[in-house]
Residue, then its C-alpha position, 0 to 999 in steps of 0.5 A: m205141584k199137586k198130584l191128581k187124587l180124584i181121577a180113577m179109571p173104573f175098569l178092572l181089566l184096565i187096572l190089571a193090564v196097566g199093573c204095577k210100576k215096580d214090575y217094569l218089564e217083568t211079566r211073570p204072573s204073581d199068583a196061581v191063575t194061568q194065562q189060559e184061564i184069563f184069556g181062554t175065550t175070544a170074548k175075554i180077549a176082546s175085553t183085554l183088547d178094550a182095556a189096552y185101547k183105554t191105556f192110550f188115554a188113561f191117567s198115569p199109564g206111564g206109572s208116574g201119577r203126574h199131570d203130564d202122564f196121560g197116554q199117547k197125547a202126552y207124547d204127541l204134545e212133547n214132540d211138538l213142543m220140541g219142534t220149531d212151530m209151537v210156542v209156550h206163552t208163559a211158565g204157568y204151572g210148569w208142566f211140559n216146560s222142561d220138554y220145551q227146553y230140551t232137558e226132560w229127555q236127558v233125565p233117566t230117573a223115575n217118573r220123568a219122561p223117559d221112564e214114563a214112556w218106557f213103561y207106557y209103551y212096553n206095557l202096551i207091548k206086554q198086553a199085545n204079547t199076552i194076547l198073541k201068546t194065548i189067542d191060538g188056544a182060546t175058544g171062539p170063532q176063527v174070524d175073531k181070533d184073526k181080527f184080535k191077533g191083527e189088532a194086537l200086532g198093530i198095537r205092538a208095532y205102534a208101540y215099537f215105532f215110538l220107542i225106536n224113534y224116542f230112544q235112537q235117531t232116525y232110521k236112515g244112516n243109523e241102522t246098526k246103532p242100538g235101539v230098544i229091547l225086543q220083547l216078543d214073549p211074555s213068558d221070557f224073563s231073561g235079560k236082553t240087550r238093545g236090539t239094533v235099529q234095523q232089528i226093531y224096524d224089521q219086527i215092526i214091518a213083520d207085525l204090520t205085514q201080518a196084521e194087514t193080512l189078518l185084518t183085510g176083509k174084517t168088520r171094524t168094531d169102531k174107530v177106537h179099534i185098529d183096522v186094516s186102514v190104520v195098519r196101512g197108515l202105520r206102514a206108510r209112516v214107517a216107510l216114510l221114516m225109512e225113506d222107502w218112497p214106493t211103499a210110503s206112497a202106495k200104503a198111504n193111498a190105500a190107507r185113505q180109501g173110504y175116508t173123506l176130508m172134513p167139510i171146510a165148515t167143520y174144520p174151525t169148529r170144536a168138533g173138528f179135532s175133538t170128535i171121533s165121528n169126524p169123517e176124516w178121522m181114521w183112528g182115535s180114542f172115544i172119551p166119555s165124560d166119566q172117563a175124562t182125566i180132567y187136569a191130567s189130559f191133553w185138553s187141560h194142557i192145550d185148550i183154555t176152555n175149561q181153565g186147565y193148565a193152558y188157561l193158567g199160563t202155558q197156552k200153546k201158540i203157533t209161531k208168527a213165522l208159520y202163521d204168516q205163511i198161511p194165506t188169508g182165506d185158508v181155514r187153517k189160519t182161523v184156528f189160531k188167535t188173530p194177532g192184535t185181538g188177543t187177551a190175557t188168557n187167549p193171547d195172540y197166536n194162541q191155538l184154537k184148533f183143539q177145543v173140547p166139544t162143550p165148554g165146561n165138559w172135559a169129554g173130548d176124543y183124541v185123534y191118532m190118525r187122519n186121512a189128511e196125513m195120508y195125503l201128505i205122505e203120499a204127496e211127499a213120497l211121490s215127489r221124492q220119486g220124481q212123480d211131480g204130477p201125481a204128487r201135486t194132485a194129492l197135495e191139491t186134493l188136501v189143501k183145496a179142502r182147506y183153501p179152495a183157491y189153492s193151486a200147486a201148479a207152479f211147483s215142481g222138483a225141489g220146490l214142490l217138495t218144500e211146499i209139501l213139507l210146509q203144508r205138512r207143518i201147517e196141516l198137522w200142527g199140534e198132532g205130534f209129528a214135529l220132532m220126528d220130522i226134524k229127525r228124519l229130515k236131518a235138518g236140525l232144530n232151528r226155532p225162529t225168534g223175534p216178535g211172535n216167535h220163540g223167546s221173550p216176552n214168551f217163555d224162554p225155550a233156552v234151546y233155539t238151535l241143535p244140529a242134526g243127530d244131536p243127542k238131545f233128540l234122544m230119551r235116555i234109557p231109564q236108570k231102573e232098566l239099567d239097574n234091573n236088566s243084567a244084560l245091560t251095563p252103563a255103557d248101554q246108556n244113550p249119550 
């Protein structure tokens, strides 16, 4: 496969922040310029934060130079391809097919998914740690210091949340197992062992708790920046995985306040899932044309519009099994190609949910959090607490916005929970939640087969079933980390 040669991010700060892959977790300065000189004012720290946010969608933030290395949406796509509800049409150019076949995460060598993810998320952590280390000594308004500190804590918690879920099984029942390395001080160069799952989650909660305090009442720059609603949304996600149902329902409810569900007419349009101004979006990346990463982008791998990799064979499709459970009249059924109407490049069941705003223009924004997710977390957490009435209300508020005839009145108890989880799969299809849900629900992998589902004549995923807790759900620790970290031995590798 060809490397992408013409894509570059014209931001000096971004280049400085991303750094060189050979440094790995090394944060030692390479010249005589002190951190305080670089980050001595709140204005300079604001620029550093902007660079950190650009890392979320940059080309090759994982350091590989590959076309499957384009920031957060690359990992979101991997999560869904390793789930039950996304089908790959044909082999195409091969990008992400090894994720679909459950082999990519088992390879710890350089420039493969575990190596890319390790570098990408620890790079975000390094940027956040540097801000947190220097901000108290910076000159500038205290209100700016508090806000920037809150954002940096949110970024660090976000990065650790993904790391712990990629390199270990879900929280519940695995609290004492080895997680990932807890690195909180950019000037500490000593080797560190893997912290336990519990230790990592404790740090995530501590960061989000402090961030919520610091960001409460602060004016948000734009939806690119983390604010108090995003922090509460992240806290709700964490609580959901920890099975802390009261916190999950409370934080999800608080997070969604002030946001409205998009009009039903907007949902099937190009603007629904590609434009950050959508009133339902809580957090995302604004990506103008001159910063789009072209073939190495989420749009290239998901949308057939611009003749990227999806157009060239690896179209991403919903399973017939899930499609058939979406009733006629539900707008969410219209964002997939109707069976019997497909073409060679736009086959039956192909996704139409994610499309760039303007065909022929690669500029499309990335979404990381919507208030629809918060309704689903709230409904599930309330249901698991036996609060069927409030759970039905939260669920109906969301689904009626997509399907006005919907009613949850007939559901209660276990049936209501099953319905909520079904609606979660439908609503969040393609947004990066599938694998984490499989792991936290401990249901194992069970891919449907037969016409319109996984397998022939579609690309063969090779793996159709896996038991709960299977090692294939884990990324392996990058070999470079094992080689360069004196505190780790081969025994620290994931199975």
